[in-house]
C-alpha positions in Angstrom: 106.2 52.7 49.7 107.2 53.1 53.3 105.7 55.2 56.2 108.4 57.2 57.6 109.0 56.4 61.3 107.9 58.8 64.1 108.5 59.0 68.0 107.8 61.5 70.6 110.6 63.8 72.3 109.4 65.0 75.6 111.1 68.3 76.0 108.4 69.7 78.9 109.8 72.1 81.3 113.0 73.4 79.3 112.9 77.0 78.4 113.8 79.3 75.2 116.4 78.3 73.4 116.7 74.6 74.8 113.4 73.2 72.6 115.1 74.5 69.2 118.5 73.5 70.0 117.4 69.9 71.4 115.1 69.5 68.3 117.7 70.5 65.8 120.4 68.4 67.3 117.8 65.4 67.4 116.8 65.7 63.8 120.6 66.0 62.8 121.4 62.3 62.8 117.5 61.2 61.9 116.9 60.1 58.0 115.1 62.4 55.9 111.6 62.0 55.6 111.7 60.8 59.5 108.6 62.3 61.6 109.4 63.9 65.2 106.5 64.5 67.6 108.2 66.9 70.2 106.1 68.0 73.5 106.8 71.5 75.2 105.9 73.7 77.9 107.8 76.8 76.8 105.5 79.4 75.8 108.0 80.8 72.8 107.7 77.4 71.3 104.7 78.7 69.7 107.0 81.0 67.5 110.1 79.4 67.8 109.7 76.0 66.2 107.8 76.8 63.5 110.6 79.7 62.4 113.2 76.6 63.1 111.4 74.4 60.9 111.0 77.2 58.2 114.7 78.2 58.4 116.2 74.8 58.3 113.9 73.4 55.4 111.8 71.1 58.0 108.1 70.2 57.3 105.7 71.3 59.8 103.0 68.8 59.5 100.8 69.9 62.6 100.9 72.5 65.3 98.5 72.3 68.4 98.3 73.6 72.0 97.9 71.2 74.2 96.7 72.0 78.1 100.3 72.4 79.2 102.2 73.8 76.3 102.1 72.7 72.6 102.8 69.5 70.4 104.5 69.7 66.9 104.8 67.0 64.3 107.9 67.7 62.5 109.0 65.7 59.4 112.8 66.1 58.6 113.8 67.9 55.0 
């Protein structure tokens, strides 16, 4: 079994709703099972990204608060 690819998408400095919109657009062209790590400084991302994953069927594998914001690991549905 191959381990899904993973990369980092830097969304620091962007305000709501841009982190969710850009994450949705980035995931659209990726294969199912792909893992994307995103970093954001938007304080609302802690609510918005989990809600987006739940709404669109993606799996939120990890969510952590960082010194400057949040880091999320999402696996595409």
